[in-house]
C-alpha positions, -999 to +999 in steps of 0.1 A: +351-482+056+352-444+060+341-422+030+369-405+012+370-367+014+366-347-019+402-336-018+414-372-015+391-383-043+406-355-064+441-366-056+433-402-065+417-391-098+448-370-107+470-399-098+450-422-120+453-398-150+491-396-145+494-434-143+473-437-175+495-412-192+528-429-182+513-462-192+504-448-226+540-435-231+555-469-221+531-488-244+541-467-274+578-467-265+579-429-262+607-417-240+631-388-233+650-398-265+620-386-285+617-353-267+654-344-266+659-354-302+684-336-325+655-331-349+637-311-323+668-292-311+676-282-347+641-267-351+646-247-319+680-234-332+667-225-367+638-206-353+659-189-327+686-178-351+661-169-379+646-142-357+676-131-337+703-127-364+683-104-388+671-084-358+706-078-347+717-069-382+689-044-386+690-028-352+727-033-345+721-042-309+709-071-288+680-065-264+665-088-238+631-087-254+645-098-288+664-127-272+632-136-253+611-136-285+637-157-303+635-182-275+597-181-277+598-189-314+623-216-308+601-233-282+571-230-306+589-247-335+605-272-312+571-281-297+555-287-331+585-308-342+583-328-310+546-336-315+552-345-351+581-367-342+562-386-315+533-390-339+556-406-365+567-431-338+531-439-330+524-446-366+550-473-368+540-488-335+502-487-342+496-492-378+461-508-373+433-513-348+433-476-339+405-462-317+384-432-327+402-411-302+436-421-317+423-413-352+411-379-340+444-371-323+464-381-353+442-361-377+444-329-357+477-334-339+495-307-358+468-282-351+466-291-314+504-291-309+506-257-327+479-243-305+496-255-273+531-246-284+519-212-295+503-206-260+537-215-244+556-193-268+532-164-262+537-168-224+575-168-228+575-138-251+554-117-227+546-089-251+533-104-284+498-108-269+495-070-271+503-069-308+473-064-330+495-068-362+506-103-353+471-115-343+455-101-375+483-117-396+477-151-381+439-147-384+442-140-421+464-170-427+438-191-408+409-178-428+428-186-460+426-223-451+388-224-450+379-198-476+368-209-511+392-206-540+382-175-561+402-167-593+424-136-588+411-130-553+445-119-542+445-091-568+411-078-555+424-080-519+456-061-529+436-034-546+413-030-516+443-030-492+461-004-513+431+019-511+429+015-473+466+017-466+475+046-489+445+067-481+453+062-444+490+071-450+481+103-468+453+115-445+456+098-410+492+087-406+488+080-369+465+050-376+494+031-392+520+012-372+552+033-368+575+007-386+551+003-415+546+041-417+584+045-420+585+019-448+558+039-467+577+071-461+609+057-476+593+040-507+567+067-512+595+090-523+577+121-510+585+141-479+560+149-452+555+185-464+544+172-498+521+147-483+504+173-461+500+196-490+480+170-509+451+174-485+446+211-491+463+218-525+441+224-555+466+213-581+478+179-569+502+174-598+522+205-589+529+188-555+536+153-568+558+163-597+566+201-596+579+214-629+572+181-648+542+168-667+522+137-657+537+119-686+573+127-675+567+118-639+570+079-642+604+082-660+619+103-632+602+085-602+605+049-613+643+044-615+651+056-580+621+037-567+634+005-583+668+010-566+650+014-532+630-018-539+662-037-547+675-029-512+644-046-497+642-077-518+679-085-525+686-095-488+653-114-485+658-136-516+695-139-509+686-155-475+662-179-493+689-187-518+714-196-491+690-220-474+675-235-505+687-269-518+684-261-555+706-230-554+692-219-588+708-185-597+683-178-625+653-183-601+670-161-575+677-132-600+642-135-615+626-133-581+646-102-571+639-083-603+602-093-604+595-083-568+615-051-571+595-043-602+563-049-583+571-026-554+585+002-576+555+001-600+531-001-570+545+032-557+546+048-592+510+038-601+498+050-567+510+086-575+498+084-611+463+075-598+463+108-579+474+126-611+443+111-627+422+122-598+435+158-602+428+158-640+393+146-633+387+173-607+399+200-630+377+188-659+346+185-637+353+217-618+353+199-584+382+219-569+392+223-533+410+200-507+411+163-513+396+139-488+404+105-475+375+090-494+388+105-527+422+089-520+405+056-512+386+056-544+416+061-567+447+045-550+433+010-555+450+011-589+484+004-572+471-030-562+471-041-599+509-042-596+504-076-580+499-091-614+536-087-620+544-112-592+541-150-596+510-167-581+526-179-549+541-145-541+510-125-549+490-146-524+515-139-497+516-102-506+478-100-504+479-115-469+507-092-458+490-060-470+456-071-458+471-074-423+481-037-422+449-026-440+428-044-413+450-030-385+443+006-397+405-002-394+411-015-359+431+015-349+405+038-364+379+021-342+402+020-311+408+058-313+370+063-311+368+039-281+347+014-301+371-015-295+401-022-272+430-046-271+424-076-248+457-095-242+439-127-231+416-127-261+445-118-284+465-148-271+435-172-276+429-159-312+466-160-320+471-195-308+439-208-324+448-191-357+483-206-357+468-240-350+443-237-379+471-225-403+495-253-394+467-280-395+464-270-432+502-272-436+499-280-473+485-245-479+514-228-463+548-218-479+566-251-485+600-236-476+586-228-442+571-262-437+601-282-451+630-261-437+617-247-404+592-273-392+605-303-414+572-322-409+571-359-416+537-357-433 
């Protein structure tokens, strides 16, 4: 008998793997009806519309990239739902006598399916692998799943993030993402001329609240700041209210008011911290232009506003703000050529982080898990 060539051996090996895979699907009664299931299609639709509809309302236009990203998100959620659905079928068909491999797959199936589905979604999107913001956001959520529980850690993170974000905004605006910089410009309530004046002006208070005392400033700044905050949180919580099963009006109103109070006091206390810095400089005689380090050392006070929020919300806020704080550090290093963006590495980190986060699904927002993914666990 003639020896098989390496290419023929490879074909036979691949064929054997395919036959084993098909046999596995047949033995577990997994067929097309489990892949093209309404449960999975609903997940795709929810993810698709959840991204595309708000984007259209905000930008008032439909772009190819937005549709493409909506499809990518739909495929990701649909893929996770498909894996979870197939796993639930296997549980009913094989309730005992499981091998070690089957136990491993079932234990880490959500993480593995999220990793694979994320890679597929990233490929479909075509641009998200260049986004440092998304990658850092996913990394922070993944790290939360393995970090120890520390009392009031979210408040400490918010204070540290406030120092980094606000000091960057006031002294090195170009290191912030354009969209987030615009958000700070709106809610900061100060024009660019005032911000620039803070770096070189001796009397900071005359820039922040000209013609008013430090004691009068909160009463004139806070009300319009609260109105601006309402415009942010009212649509967010209204959307949650529409999709929630309880439809609790008191809970909805309380969330809107509490979060609006948080954001408006965050902004107010940030400016008051600079008033305190100015008073300290005048008393000690340390006059002259203010530095980024001085802003950093005082604006942490704004992070204490997190105590206004409920526990679950404060943790999410800490993750959100830590994302932008970390990105400013990355941008600082990138401008000095110390680091650079690698799309391939970004894709791997993003997919791995998403897999880790979804593996610990019980630590994620339950509305996201129950409504978007609707896991059977």
